[in-house]
C-alpha positions in Angstrom: 14.6 -2.8 -1.0 15.9 -3.6 2.5 15.8 -7.0 3.4 14.3 -8.5 6.7 16.8 -8.1 9.4 18.8 -11.0 10.7 17.4 -12.5 13.8 19.5 -11.9 16.9 20.7 -14.8 19.1 18.3 -15.7 21.8 15.6 -13.2 20.3 12.1 -14.1 21.0 9.0 -13.2 18.8 8.0 -10.2 21.0 11.6 -8.8 20.9 12.0 -9.4 17.2 8.6 -7.7 16.4 9.6 -4.6 18.6 12.8 -4.4 16.9 11.2 -4.7 13.4 8.7 -2.0 14.3 11.6 0.3 15.0 13.1 -0.5 11.5 9.8 0.0 9.8 9.4 3.4 11.4 12.8 4.4 10.3 12.1 3.9 6.5 11.9 7.0 4.5 8.8 6.4 2.4 5.5 4.6 2.3 6.8 2.4 -0.5 9.9 1.6 1.4 7.8 0.5 4.5 5.6 -1.6 2.3 8.6 -3.3 0.6 10.1 -4.1 4.1 6.7 -5.4 5.4 6.4 -8.1 2.7 10.0 -9.1 3.0 9.6 -9.3 6.8 6.3 -11.2 6.6 7.6 -13.8 4.2 10.5 -14.5 6.8 8.6 -14.3 10.0 5.2 -16.0 9.6 5.5 -19.8 9.9 4.9 -21.6 6.5 5.2 -18.4 4.3 7.1 -18.6 1.1 6.2 -15.2 -0.3 4.0 -12.2 0.8 2.2 -9.5 -0.9 0.6 -6.2 0.2 -2.6 -6.1 -1.7 -4.4 -2.8 -2.2 -8.1 -2.4 -3.5 -9.7 0.6 -4.9 -13.1 0.7 -6.6 -12.8 -3.1 -6.3 -9.8 -3.4 -8.4 -7.1 -5.4 -6.9 -3.3 -4.7 -7.3 0.0 -5.5 -5.5 1.4 -2.4 -3.8 4.6 -4.5 -2.9 5.5 -8.2 -3.2 8.3 -10.4 -2.0 7.9 -12.5 -5.1 6.1 -12.7 -8.5 3.6 -15.5 -7.4 2.0 -12.9 -4.9 1.6 -10.4 -7.7 0.2 -13.1 -10.0 -2.5 -14.0 -7.6 -3.5 -10.3 -7.2 -3.7 -10.0 -11.0 -5.9 -13.2 -11.1 -8.2 -11.9 -8.3 -8.6 -8.7 -10.2 -9.5 -10.6 -13.3 -12.1 -12.9 -11.8 -13.4 -10.4 -9.3 -13.4 -12.8 -6.3 -11.0 -14.1 -3.8 -9.6 -14.2 -0.3 -8.2 -10.7 -0.4 -11.6 -9.1 -1.4 -13.4 -11.2 1.3 -10.8 -10.1 4.0 -11.1 -6.5 3.1 -14.9 -6.3 2.8 -16.2 -9.1 5.2 -13.7 -10.3 7.8 -10.4 -9.6 9.5 -8.6 -12.8 8.5 -9.1 -15.4 5.7 -7.4 -18.8 5.9 -7.2 -20.8 2.7 -5.9 -24.4 3.1 -5.9 -25.2 -0.7 -6.8 -22.6 -3.1 -7.4 -25.1 -6.0 -10.2 -26.8 -4.1 -11.6 -24.0 -2.1 -15.5 -23.7 -3.0 -15.7 -20.1 -1.8 -14.1 -18.8 -5.1 -14.9 -21.3 -7.8 -13.6 -19.2 -10.7 -10.3 -18.5 -8.8 -9.9 -22.1 -7.8 -10.2 -23.2 -11.4 -7.4 -21.1 -12.4 -5.3 -21.5 -9.3 -2.6 -23.6 -11.2 -1.7 -20.5 -13.2 0.1 -18.9 -10.1 1.4 -22.1 -8.4 -0.1 -21.2 -5.0 -2.2 -23.4 -2.8 -2.1 -22.0 0.8 -2.8 -18.5 1.9 -3.3 -16.2 4.9 -5.0 -12.9 4.3 -5.0 -10.2 7.1 -6.8 -6.9 6.7 -4.2 -4.2 7.2 -6.2 -0.9 6.9 -9.4 0.6 5.5 -9.3 4.2 4.5 -12.5 5.3 2.7 -12.3 3.4 -0.7 -8.6 2.7 -0.2 -8.1 -0.6 1.4 -5.1 -2.8 2.0 -4.4 -6.5 3.1 -1.2 -8.4 3.9 -1.1 -11.8 2.4 1.3 -14.7 3.0 1.2 -17.5 0.6 2.7 -20.9 -0.1 2.9 -23.4 -2.9 2.2 -26.3 -0.3 -1.5 -27.3 0.7 -2.1 -26.6 4.5 1.1 -24.7 5.1 -0.5 -22.4 7.7 -1.6 -23.3 11.1 -2.7 -21.5 14.4 0.7 -20.2 15.0 0.9 -18.7 11.6 -2.3 -16.8 12.1 -1.3 -15.6 15.7 2.1 -14.4 14.4 0.6 -12.8 11.3 -1.9 -10.8 13.5 0.8 -9.5 15.7 2.9 -8.5 12.8 0.1 -6.8 11.0 -0.6 -4.5 14.1 3.0 -3.2 13.7 2.9 -3.0 10.1 -0.4 -1.0 9.9 1.1 1.5 12.6 4.4 2.0 10.6 2.6 2.5 7.2 0.1 5.0 8.7 2.9 7.0 10.2 4.9 7.0 6.9 1.9 8.0 4.9 1.1 10.9 7.3 4.7 12.1 7.1 4.5 11.8 3.3 1.2 13.7 3.1 2.7 16.7 5.2 5.8 16.7 2.8 3.6 17.0 -0.2 1.5 19.6 1.4 4.6 21.7 2.1 5.8 21.4 -1.4 2.5 22.4 -2.8 2.3 25.3 -0.6 5.7 26.5 -1.7 4.9 26.1 -5.4 1.6 27.9 -5.2 3.3 30.7 -3.3 5.8 31.0 -6.2 3.1 31.0 -8.6 1.3 33.8 -6.8 4.4 35.8 -6.6 4.9 35.7 -10.4 1.3 36.7 -11.0 1.5 39.5 -8.5 4.6 40.8 -10.0 3.4 40.4 -13.6 -0.1 41.8 -13.3 0.4 44.1 -10.2 -2.2 42.3 -8.2 -2.9 41.3 -4.7 -2.2 37.9 -3.2 -5.7 37.1 -3.0 -6.4 38.2 -6.6 -3.4 36.0 -7.8 -4.9 32.9 -5.9 -8.3 33.5 -7.4 -6.8 33.6 -10.8 -5.0 30.5 -10.2 -8.1 28.8 -8.9 -10.2 29.9 -11.9 -7.6 28.6 -14.4 -7.7 25.3 -12.5 -11.3 24.9 -12.7 -11.6 26.1 -16.3 -8.8 23.6 -17.5 -9.8 20.8 -15.1 -6.4 20.6 -13.7 -5.4 20.5 -10.0 -4.4 23.8 -8.6 -0.9 22.5 -7.6 -0.3 21.3 -11.3 -1.4 24.7 -12.7 1.0 26.5 -10.1 3.9 24.1 -10.8 3.7 24.7 -14.6 3.7 28.5 -14.1 6.6 28.5 -11.6 8.5 26.2 -14.1 7.7 27.7 -17.4 6.3 31.2 -16.6 3.2 30.4 -18.6 -0.3 30.2 -17.3 -2.0 27.8 -19.7 -5.7 28.1 -19.7 
């Protein structure tokens, strides 16, 4: 994982964020972007000791990236108890500030088990919402009251850059996957056309029928045929 870049002499916050945005957009994959985001957030947001990028699907919480194990532990704990600042941020508000997780009455089950992850303070920022795929950026500390107004302001500025970079990287990744899928399906069609002396449309219809009957994705059926020469029904 690439670490957060060294701060240049005399560099202000706006210049540092602009430079970081360029570095994020230069990463080659969504995972690389997320890894860089949590490292940068932990270094940039005042009071932060660690950071995690939390994703929620069907209300199940998990860490997509984390700068340390404490953040991952907190996500696992929120998933177990079904409550917490990340869920509130994603479903109800843009930012959630936690001064002391162990005494916060908003999430009593989580508060009772806060000692398990050795975390007290937290700032959660909504990063994106795409259908049932939701993401939040969280900065955490083992010290109560670690985050103030400056932390929240810096975090919100940072999240805007991070969300843009992550969206761009996922778009590129989706295009890459689409191109690969198209090539594999084309190879599979060619095999069937040669083997059965059928047209391209007929070959595609055959692949689609096998996909439906075997309850497998069309790409997986085509990939197996291209790799093994077998059309498993």
